[in-house]
PDB file of N, CA, C and O in Angstrom:
ATOM      1  N   MET A   1     -43.752 -40.054  49.792  1.00  0.00           N
ATOM      2  CA  MET A   1     -43.895 -38.756  49.156  1.00  0.00           C
ATOM      3  C   MET A   1     -45.327 -38.239  49.298  1.00  0.00           C
ATOM      4  O   MET A   1     -45.544 -37.069  49.611  1.00  0.00           O
ATOM      5  N   LEU A   2     -46.287 -39.108  49.070  1.00  0.00           N
ATOM      6  CA  LEU A   2     -47.688 -38.724  49.174  1.00  0.00           C
ATOM      7  C   LEU A   2     -48.058 -38.373  50.613  1.00  0.00           C
ATOM      8  O   LEU A   2     -48.889 -37.499  50.862  1.00  0.00           O
ATOM      9  N   LYS A   3     -47.424 -39.070  51.553  1.00  0.00           N
ATOM     10  CA  LYS A   3     -47.666 -38.811  52.974  1.00  0.00           C
ATOM     11  C   LYS A   3     -47.207 -37.397  53.356  1.00  0.00           C
ATOM     12  O   LYS A   3     -47.898 -36.711  54.109  1.00  0.00           O
ATOM     13  N   ILE A   4     -46.076 -36.964  52.856  1.00  0.00           N
ATOM     14  CA  ILE A   4     -45.541 -35.630  53.146  1.00  0.00           C
ATOM     15  C   ILE A   4     -46.454 -34.551  52.562  1.00  0.00           C
ATOM     16  O   ILE A   4     -46.715 -33.538  53.211  1.00  0.00           O
ATOM     17  N   ILE A   5     -46.933 -34.767  51.350  1.00  0.00           N
ATOM     18  CA  ILE A   5     -47.843 -33.796  50.718  1.00  0.00           C
ATOM     19  C   ILE A   5     -49.131 -33.685  51.513  1.00  0.00           C
ATOM     20  O   ILE A   5     -49.631 -32.581  51.725  1.00  0.00           O
ATOM     21  N   PHE A   6     -49.674 -34.806  51.956  1.00  0.00           N
ATOM     22  CA  PHE A   6     -50.898 -34.801  52.764  1.00  0.00           C
ATOM     23  C   PHE A   6     -50.688 -34.058  54.084  1.00  0.00           C
ATOM     24  O   PHE A   6     -51.526 -33.249  54.479  1.00  0.00           O
ATOM     25  N   ILE A   7     -49.586 -34.325  54.758  1.00  0.00           N
ATOM     26  CA  ILE A   7     -49.285 -33.633  56.022  1.00  0.00           C
ATOM     27  C   ILE A   7     -49.133 -32.138  55.789  1.00  0.00           C
ATOM     28  O   ILE A   7     -49.608 -31.340  56.597  1.00  0.00           O
ATOM     29  N   THR A   8     -48.489 -31.748  54.715  1.00  0.00           N
ATOM     30  CA  THR A   8     -48.314 -30.341  54.382  1.00  0.00           C
ATOM     31  C   THR A   8     -49.659 -29.660  54.144  1.00  0.00           C
ATOM     32  O   THR A   8     -49.885 -28.547  54.619  1.00  0.00           O
ATOM     33  N   ILE A   9     -50.532 -30.308  53.427  1.00  0.00           N
ATOM     34  CA  ILE A   9     -51.867 -29.746  53.156  1.00  0.00           C
ATOM     35  C   ILE A   9     -52.648 -29.584  54.453  1.00  0.00           C
ATOM     36  O   ILE A   9     -53.324 -28.574  54.647  1.00  0.00           O
ATOM     37  N   VAL A  10     -52.561 -30.566  55.340  1.00  0.00           N
ATOM     38  CA  VAL A  10     -53.257 -30.482  56.628  1.00  0.00           C
ATOM     39  C   VAL A  10     -52.715 -29.329  57.460  1.00  0.00           C
ATOM     40  O   VAL A  10     -53.491 -28.578  58.052  1.00  0.00           O
ATOM     41  N   ILE A  11     -51.408 -29.179  57.515  1.00  0.00           N
ATOM     42  CA  ILE A  11     -50.801 -28.087  58.298  1.00  0.00           C
ATOM     43  C   ILE A  11     -51.218 -26.728  57.730  1.00  0.00           C
ATOM     44  O   ILE A  11     -51.539 -25.817  58.494  1.00  0.00           O
ATOM     45  N   ILE A  12     -51.219 -26.581  56.423  1.00  0.00           N
ATOM     46  CA  ILE A  12     -51.627 -25.316  55.798  1.00  0.00           C
ATOM     47  C   ILE A  12     -53.104 -25.044  56.068  1.00  0.00           C
ATOM     48  O   ILE A  12     -53.480 -23.904  56.341  1.00  0.00           O
ATOM     49  N   ALA A  13     -53.942 -26.071  55.997  1.00  0.00           N
ATOM     50  CA  ALA A  13     -55.376 -25.888  56.275  1.00  0.00           C
ATOM     51  C   ALA A  13     -55.608 -25.453  57.713  1.00  0.00           C
ATOM     52  O   ALA A  13     -56.442 -24.584  57.965  1.00  0.00           O
ATOM     53  N   ILE A  14     -54.893 -26.036  58.651  1.00  0.00           N
ATOM     54  CA  ILE A  14     -55.024 -25.633  60.060  1.00  0.00           C
ATOM     55  C   ILE A  14     -54.566 -24.196  60.244  1.00  0.00           C
ATOM     56  O   ILE A  14     -55.205 -23.432  60.967  1.00  0.00           O
ATOM     57  N   ALA A  15     -53.470 -23.818  59.603  1.00  0.00           N
ATOM     58  CA  ALA A  15     -52.966 -22.447  59.721  1.00  0.00           C
ATOM     59  C   ALA A  15     -53.967 -21.443  59.161  1.00  0.00           C
ATOM     60  O   ALA A  15     -54.185 -20.389  59.757  1.00  0.00           O
ATOM     61  N   VAL A  16     -54.576 -21.759  58.025  1.00  0.00           N
ATOM     62  CA  VAL A  16     -55.567 -20.854  57.428  1.00  0.00           C
ATOM     63  C   VAL A  16     -56.779 -20.717  58.338  1.00  0.00           C
ATOM     64  O   VAL A  16     -57.293 -19.614  58.523  1.00  0.00           O
ATOM     65  N   LEU A  17     -57.237 -21.818  58.904  1.00  0.00           N
ATOM     66  CA  LEU A  17     -58.375 -21.764  59.828  1.00  0.00           C
ATOM     67  C   LEU A  17     -58.056 -20.935  61.075  1.00  0.00           C
ATOM     68  O   LEU A  17     -58.887 -20.151  61.534  1.00  0.00           O
ATOM     69  N   LEU A  18     -56.868 -21.110  61.612  1.00  0.00           N
ATOM     70  CA  LEU A  18     -56.502 -20.347  62.814  1.00  0.00           C
ATOM     71  C   LEU A  18     -56.326 -18.861  62.506  1.00  0.00           C
ATOM     72  O   LEU A  18     -56.721 -18.013  63.306  1.00  0.00           O
ATOM     73  N   LEU A  19     -55.741 -18.542  61.362  1.00  0.00           N
ATOM     74  CA  LEU A  19     -55.565 -17.141  60.988  1.00  0.00           C
ATOM     75  C   LEU A  19     -56.900 -16.460  60.682  1.00  0.00           C
ATOM     76  O   LEU A  19     -57.074 -15.270  60.948  1.00  0.00           O
ATOM     77  N   GLY A  20     -57.825 -17.213  60.129  1.00  0.00           N
ATOM     78  CA  GLY A  20     -59.114 -16.641  59.757  1.00  0.00           C
ATOM     79  C   GLY A  20     -60.222 -16.922  60.756  1.00  0.00           C
ATOM     80  O   GLY A  20     -61.396 -16.743  60.433  1.00  0.00           O
ATOM     81  N   PHE A  21     -59.879 -17.361  61.965  1.00  0.00           N
ATOM     82  CA  PHE A  21     -60.891 -17.740  62.957  1.00  0.00           C
ATOM     83  C   PHE A  21     -61.890 -16.628  63.198  1.00  0.00           C
ATOM     84  O   PHE A  21     -63.098 -16.865  63.187  1.00  0.00           O
ATOM     85  N   ARG A  22     -61.407 -15.426  63.415  1.00  0.00           N
ATOM     86  CA  ARG A  22     -62.286 -14.293  63.712  1.00  0.00           C
ATOM     87  C   ARG A  22     -63.210 -13.976  62.539  1.00  0.00           C
ATOM     88  O   ARG A  22     -64.374 -13.628  62.738  1.00  0.00           O
ATOM     89  N   VAL A  23     -62.700 -14.095  61.337  1.00  0.00           N
ATOM     90  CA  VAL A  23     -63.489 -13.786  60.150  1.00  0.00           C
ATOM     91  C   VAL A  23     -64.507 -14.897  59.873  1.00  0.00           C
ATOM     92  O   VAL A  23     -65.651 -14.628  59.506  1.00  0.00           O
ATOM     93  N   LEU A  24     -64.079 -16.124  60.051  1.00  0.00           N
ATOM     94  CA  LEU A  24     -64.932 -17.251  59.690  1.00  0.00           C
ATOM     95  C   LEU A  24     -65.995 -17.583  60.745  1.00  0.00           C
ATOM     96  O   LEU A  24     -67.108 -17.968  60.388  1.00  0.00           O
ATOM     97  N   PHE A  25     -65.673 -17.442  62.025  1.00  0.00           N
ATOM     98  CA  PHE A  25     -66.544 -17.964  63.064  1.00  0.00           C
ATOM     99  C   PHE A  25     -67.211 -16.915  63.953  1.00  0.00           C
ATOM    100  O   PHE A  25     -68.088 -17.269  64.740  1.00  0.00           O
ATOM    101  N   VAL A  26     -66.838 -15.661  63.861  1.00  0.00           N
ATOM    102  CA  VAL A  26     -67.438 -14.611  64.687  1.00  0.00           C
ATOM    103  C   VAL A  26     -68.381 -13.804  63.806  1.00  0.00           C
ATOM    104  O   VAL A  26     -68.011 -13.371  62.714  1.00  0.00           O
ATOM    105  N   LYS A  27     -69.599 -13.608  64.291  1.00  0.00           N
ATOM    106  CA  LYS A  27     -70.579 -12.849  63.513  1.00  0.00           C
ATOM    107  C   LYS A  27     -70.094 -11.407  63.359  1.00  0.00           C
ATOM    108  O   LYS A  27     -69.757 -10.748  64.342  1.00  0.00           O
ATOM    109  N   GLY A  28     -70.064 -10.934  62.132  1.00  0.00           N
ATOM    110  CA  GLY A  28     -69.573  -9.579  61.852  1.00  0.00           C
ATOM    111  C   GLY A  28     -68.069  -9.455  62.010  1.00  0.00           C
ATOM    112  O   GLY A  28     -67.542  -8.346  62.094  1.00  0.00           O
ATOM    113  N   GLY A  29     -67.378 -10.576  62.051  1.00  0.00           N
ATOM    114  CA  GLY A  29     -65.930 -10.551  62.242  1.00  0.00           C
ATOM    115  C   GLY A  29     -65.204 -10.031  61.013  1.00  0.00           C
ATOM    116  O   GLY A  29     -65.664 -10.195  59.883  1.00  0.00           O
ATOM    117  N   LYS A  30     -64.079  -9.411  61.250  1.00  0.00           N
ATOM    118  CA  LYS A  30     -63.248  -8.931  60.154  1.00  0.00           C
ATOM    119  C   LYS A  30     -61.801  -8.959  60.600  1.00  0.00           C
ATOM    120  O   LYS A  30     -61.509  -8.992  61.796  1.00  0.00           O
ATOM    121  N   PHE A  31     -60.905  -8.946  59.642  1.00  0.00           N
ATOM    122  CA  PHE A  31     -59.491  -8.930  59.978  1.00  0.00           C
ATOM    123  C   PHE A  31     -59.147  -7.596  60.635  1.00  0.00           C
ATOM    124  O   PHE A  31     -59.642  -6.552  60.209  1.00  0.00           O
ATOM    125  N   PRO A  32     -58.308  -7.617  61.662  1.00  0.00           N
ATOM    126  CA  PRO A  32     -57.906  -6.348  62.276  1.00  0.00           C
ATOM    127  C   PRO A  32     -57.040  -5.548  61.309  1.00  0.00           C
ATOM    128  O   PRO A  32     -56.299  -6.116  60.507  1.00  0.00           O
ATOM    129  N   SER A  33     -57.142  -4.248  61.394  1.00  0.00           N
ATOM    130  CA  SER A  33     -56.347  -3.386  60.525  1.00  0.00           C
ATOM    131  C   SER A  33     -54.882  -3.459  60.936  1.00  0.00           C
ATOM    132  O   SER A  33     -54.558  -3.359  62.119  1.00  0.00           O
ATOM    133  N   MET A  34     -54.020  -3.629  59.982  1.00  0.00           N
ATOM    134  CA  MET A  34     -52.592  -3.699  60.255  1.00  0.00           C
ATOM    135  C   MET A  34     -51.891  -2.369  59.947  1.00  0.00           C
ATOM    136  O   MET A  34     -50.671  -2.266  60.065  1.00  0.00           O
ATOM    137  N   HIS A  35     -52.656  -1.373  59.559  1.00  0.00           N
ATOM    138  CA  HIS A  35     -52.071  -0.088  59.216  1.00  0.00           C
ATOM    139  C   HIS A  35     -51.739   0.680  60.488  1.00  0.00           C
ATOM    140  O   HIS A  35     -52.528   0.690  61.433  1.00  0.00           O
ATOM    141  N   ILE A  36     -50.603   1.306  60.516  1.00  0.00           N
ATOM    142  CA  ILE A  36     -50.126   2.001  61.707  1.00  0.00           C
ATOM    143  C   ILE A  36     -51.060   3.130  62.114  1.00  0.00           C
ATOM    144  O   ILE A  36     -51.257   3.372  63.305  1.00  0.00           O
ATOM    145  N   SER A  37     -51.631   3.817  61.148  1.00  0.00           N
ATOM    146  CA  SER A  37     -52.451   4.985  61.475  1.00  0.00           C
ATOM    147  C   SER A  37     -53.722   4.618  62.238  1.00  0.00           C
ATOM    148  O   SER A  37     -54.304   5.485  62.890  1.00  0.00           O
ATOM    149  N   SER A  38     -54.170   3.368  62.179  1.00  0.00           N
ATOM    150  CA  SER A  38     -55.375   2.974  62.906  1.00  0.00           C
ATOM    151  C   SER A  38     -55.060   2.272  64.223  1.00  0.00           C
ATOM    152  O   SER A  38     -55.978   1.826  64.912  1.00  0.00           O
ATOM    153  N   ASN A  39     -53.794   2.167  64.584  1.00  0.00           N
ATOM    154  CA  ASN A  39     -53.386   1.520  65.822  1.00  0.00           C
ATOM    155  C   ASN A  39     -53.288   2.576  66.929  1.00  0.00           C
ATOM    156  O   ASN A  39     -52.461   3.484  66.852  1.00  0.00           O
ATOM    157  N   LYS A  40     -54.128   2.453  67.949  1.00  0.00           N
ATOM    158  CA  LYS A  40     -54.193   3.460  69.018  1.00  0.00           C
ATOM    159  C   LYS A  40     -52.891   3.556  69.816  1.00  0.00           C
ATOM    160  O   LYS A  40     -52.503   4.650  70.226  1.00  0.00           O
ATOM    161  N   GLU A  41     -52.223   2.448  70.038  1.00  0.00           N
ATOM    162  CA  GLU A  41     -50.969   2.474  70.801  1.00  0.00           C
ATOM    163  C   GLU A  41     -49.876   3.215  70.034  1.00  0.00           C
ATOM    164  O   GLU A  41     -49.091   3.954  70.628  1.00  0.00           O
ATOM    165  N   MET A  42     -49.826   3.022  68.727  1.00  0.00           N
ATOM    166  CA  MET A  42     -48.849   3.743  67.909  1.00  0.00           C
ATOM    167  C   MET A  42     -49.160   5.238  67.903  1.00  0.00           C
ATOM    168  O   MET A  42     -48.247   6.063  67.957  1.00  0.00           O
ATOM    169  N   GLN A  43     -50.437   5.587  67.837  1.00  0.00           N
ATOM    170  CA  GLN A  43     -50.830   6.996  67.875  1.00  0.00           C
ATOM    171  C   GLN A  43     -50.428   7.623  69.199  1.00  0.00           C
ATOM    172  O   GLN A  43     -49.960   8.761  69.237  1.00  0.00           O
ATOM    173  N   ARG A  44     -50.611   6.881  70.286  1.00  0.00           N
ATOM    174  CA  ARG A  44     -50.261   7.402  71.614  1.00  0.00           C
ATOM    175  C   ARG A  44     -48.764   7.685  71.712  1.00  0.00           C
ATOM    176  O   ARG A  44     -48.351   8.646  72.360  1.00  0.00           O
ATOM    177  N   LYS A  45     -47.959   6.852  71.070  1.00  0.00           N
ATOM    178  CA  LYS A  45     -46.507   7.033  71.097  1.00  0.00           C
ATOM    179  C   LYS A  45     -46.030   8.052  70.067  1.00  0.00           C
ATOM    180  O   LYS A  45     -44.845   8.386  70.037  1.00  0.00           O
ATOM    181  N   GLY A  46     -46.930   8.550  69.225  1.00  0.00           N
ATOM    182  CA  GLY A  46     -46.566   9.534  68.216  1.00  0.00           C
ATOM    183  C   GLY A  46     -45.916   8.943  66.985  1.00  0.00           C
ATOM    184  O   GLY A  46     -45.220   9.650  66.257  1.00  0.00           O
ATOM    185  N   ILE A  47     -46.128   7.668  66.739  1.00  0.00           N
ATOM    186  CA  ILE A  47     -45.545   6.996  65.577  1.00  0.00           C
ATOM    187  C   ILE A  47     -46.571   7.007  64.454  1.00  0.00           C
ATOM    188  O   ILE A  47     -47.721   6.615  64.649  1.00  0.00           O
ATOM    189  N   SER A  48     -46.152   7.455  63.285  1.00  0.00           N
ATOM    190  CA  SER A  48     -47.050   7.460  62.133  1.00  0.00           C
ATOM    191  C   SER A  48     -46.429   6.626  61.016  1.00  0.00           C
ATOM    192  O   SER A  48     -45.265   6.233  61.086  1.00  0.00           O
ATOM    193  N   CYS A  49     -47.228   6.368  59.993  1.00  0.00           N
ATOM    194  CA  CYS A  49     -46.726   5.523  58.910  1.00  0.00           C
ATOM    195  C   CYS A  49     -45.680   6.283  58.081  1.00  0.00           C
ATOM    196  O   CYS A  49     -45.626   7.513  58.087  1.00  0.00           O
ATOM    197  N   ALA A  50     -44.869   5.523  57.384  1.00  0.00           N
ATOM    198  CA  ALA A  50     -43.773   6.100  56.607  1.00  0.00           C
ATOM    199  C   ALA A  50     -44.288   7.001  55.495  1.00  0.00           C
ATOM    200  O   ALA A  50     -43.654   8.006  55.174  1.00  0.00           O
ATOM    201  N   VAL A  51     -45.414   6.664  54.911  1.00  0.00           N
ATOM    202  CA  VAL A  51     -45.967   7.465  53.817  1.00  0.00           C
ATOM    203  C   VAL A  51     -46.377   8.845  54.346  1.00  0.00           C
ATOM    204  O   VAL A  51     -46.085   9.862  53.717  1.00  0.00           O
ATOM    205  N   SER A  52     -47.045   8.880  55.486  1.00  0.00           N
ATOM    206  CA  SER A  52     -47.456  10.164  56.077  1.00  0.00           C
ATOM    207  C   SER A  52     -46.253  10.993  56.502  1.00  0.00           C
ATOM    208  O   SER A  52     -46.214  12.205  56.286  1.00  0.00           O
ATOM    209  N   THR A  53     -45.279  10.336  57.106  1.00  0.00           N
ATOM    210  CA  THR A  53     -44.072  11.037  57.543  1.00  0.00           C
ATOM    211  C   THR A  53     -43.322  11.619  56.354  1.00  0.00           C
ATOM    212  O   THR A  53     -42.860  12.758  56.406  1.00  0.00           O
ATOM    213  N   ASP A  54     -43.201  10.846  55.294  1.00  0.00           N
ATOM    214  CA  ASP A  54     -42.513  11.315  54.099  1.00  0.00           C
ATOM    215  C   ASP A  54     -43.254  12.504  53.472  1.00  0.00           C
ATOM    216  O   ASP A  54     -42.624  13.480  53.063  1.00  0.00           O
ATOM    217  N   ALA A  55     -44.571  12.425  53.397  1.00  0.00           N
ATOM    218  CA  ALA A  55     -45.358  13.526  52.827  1.00  0.00           C
ATOM    219  C   ALA A  55     -45.201  14.794  53.661  1.00  0.00           C
ATOM    220  O   ALA A  55     -45.080  15.891  53.114  1.00  0.00           O
ATOM    221  N   ARG A  56     -45.203  14.642  54.988  1.00  0.00           N
ATOM    222  CA  ARG A  56     -45.032  15.800  55.866  1.00  0.00           C
ATOM    223  C   ARG A  56     -43.643  16.413  55.671  1.00  0.00           C
ATOM    224  O   ARG A  56     -43.508  17.634  55.593  1.00  0.00           O
ATOM    225  N   ASP A  57     -42.617  15.571  55.593  1.00  0.00           N
ATOM    226  CA  ASP A  57     -41.255  16.072  55.432  1.00  0.00           C
ATOM    227  C   ASP A  57     -41.057  16.747  54.075  1.00  0.00           C
ATOM    228  O   ASP A  57     -40.347  17.748  53.983  1.00  0.00           O
ATOM    229  N   ARG A  58     -41.665  16.221  53.045  1.00  0.00           N
ATOM    230  CA  ARG A  58     -41.519  16.816  51.708  1.00  0.00           C
ATOM    231  C   ARG A  58     -42.268  18.140  51.579  1.00  0.00           C
ATOM    232  O   ARG A  58     -41.939  18.963  50.725  1.00  0.00           O
ATOM    233  N   SER A  59     -43.269  18.342  52.424  1.00  0.00           N
ATOM    234  CA  SER A  59     -44.041  19.580  52.329  1.00  0.00           C
ATOM    235  C   SER A  59     -43.316  20.766  52.962  1.00  0.00           C
ATOM    236  O   SER A  59     -43.740  21.907  52.777  1.00  0.00           O
ATOM    237  N   ARG A  60     -42.256  20.529  53.689  1.00  0.00           N
ATOM    238  CA  ARG A  60     -41.502  21.620  54.305  1.00  0.00           C
ATOM    239  C   ARG A  60     -40.782  22.414  53.229  1.00  0.00           C
ATOM    240  O   ARG A  60     -40.352  21.862  52.217  1.00  0.00           O
ATOM    241  N   LYS A  61     -40.655  23.707  53.457  1.00  0.00           N
ATOM    242  CA  LYS A  61     -40.127  24.590  52.420  1.00  0.00           C
ATOM    243  C   LYS A  61     -38.609  24.693  52.417  1.00  0.00           C
ATOM    244  O   LYS A  61     -38.012  24.860  51.353  1.00  0.00           O
ATOM    245  N   ASN A  62     -37.967  24.597  53.580  1.00  0.00           N
ATOM    246  CA  ASN A  62     -36.524  24.812  53.567  1.00  0.00           C
ATOM    247  C   ASN A  62     -35.794  23.780  54.426  1.00  0.00           C
ATOM    248  O   ASN A  62     -36.405  23.066  55.222  1.00  0.00           O
ATOM    249  N   LEU A  63     -34.503  23.719  54.250  1.00  0.00           N
ATOM    250  CA  LEU A  63     -33.659  22.757  54.931  1.00  0.00           C
ATOM    251  C   LEU A  63     -33.559  23.060  56.418  1.00  0.00           C
ATOM    252  O   LEU A  63     -33.380  22.147  57.223  1.00  0.00           O
ATOM    253  N   LYS A  64     -33.672  24.322  56.790  1.00  0.00           N
ATOM    254  CA  LYS A  64     -33.559  24.718  58.197  1.00  0.00           C
ATOM    255  C   LYS A  64     -34.631  24.023  59.048  1.00  0.00           C
ATOM    256  O   LYS A  64     -34.333  23.583  60.159  1.00  0.00           O
ATOM    257  N   ASP A  65     -35.861  23.916  58.555  1.00  0.00           N
ATOM    258  CA  ASP A  65     -36.929  23.240  59.297  1.00  0.00           C
ATOM    259  C   ASP A  65     -36.607  21.757  59.499  1.00  0.00           C
ATOM    260  O   ASP A  65     -36.805  21.212  60.585  1.00  0.00           O
ATOM    261  N   ILE A  66     -36.117  21.122  58.459  1.00  0.00           N
ATOM    262  CA  ILE A  66     -35.803  19.700  58.544  1.00  0.00           C
ATOM    263  C   ILE A  66     -34.667  19.460  59.537  1.00  0.00           C
ATOM    264  O   ILE A  66     -34.740  18.544  60.356  1.00  0.00           O
ATOM    265  N   LEU A  67     -33.624  20.277  59.464  1.00  0.00           N
ATOM    266  CA  LEU A  67     -32.492  20.102  60.369  1.00  0.00           C
ATOM    267  C   LEU A  67     -32.880  20.402  61.825  1.00  0.00           C
ATOM    268  O   LEU A  67     -32.390  19.733  62.736  1.00  0.00           O
ATOM    269  N   SER A  68     -33.739  21.379  62.056  1.00  0.00           N
ATOM    270  CA  SER A  68     -34.136  21.685  63.429  1.00  0.00           C
ATOM    271  C   SER A  68     -34.958  20.533  64.023  1.00  0.00           C
ATOM    272  O   SER A  68     -34.849  20.266  65.219  1.00  0.00           O
ATOM    273  N   ASP A  69     -35.763  19.858  63.231  1.00  0.00           N
ATOM    274  CA  ASP A  69     -36.528  18.707  63.724  1.00  0.00           C
ATOM    275  C   ASP A  69     -35.601  17.526  64.023  1.00  0.00           C
ATOM    276  O   ASP A  69     -35.825  16.793  64.987  1.00  0.00           O
ATOM    277  N   ASN A  70     -34.584  17.342  63.219  1.00  0.00           N
ATOM    278  CA  ASN A  70     -33.668  16.227  63.440  1.00  0.00           C
ATOM    279  C   ASN A  70     -32.822  16.415  64.684  1.00  0.00           C
ATOM    280  O   ASN A  70     -32.402  15.429  65.290  1.00  0.00           O
ATOM    281  N   GLN A  71     -32.559  17.643  65.082  1.00  0.00           N
ATOM    282  CA  GLN A  71     -31.761  17.905  66.277  1.00  0.00           C
ATOM    283  C   GLN A  71     -32.566  17.678  67.544  1.00  0.00           C
ATOM    284  O   GLN A  71     -31.988  17.420  68.599  1.00  0.00           O
ATOM    285  N   ASN A  72     -33.893  17.769  67.462  1.00  0.00           N
ATOM    286  CA  ASN A  72     -34.734  17.576  68.658  1.00  0.00           C
ATOM    287  C   ASN A  72     -34.907  16.167  68.939  1.00  0.00           C
ATOM    288  O   ASN A  72     -35.582  15.808  69.904  1.00  0.00           O
TER     289      ASN A  72
END
């Protein structure tokens, strides 16, 4: 039982080190942004985050605008 707990702790420690490698070992390192709006490839494809899309859709005044966008 103790052997399994030790192995589990070692595996978790290795995973944390590998996930945080850039932050821990690179000078000025930081985690990459996971937000869609800061991803250049998503911007190029015209994909935006759900919050922005929802806000844009709610700001429309009538149903005709929403339906015309859905048909395109």
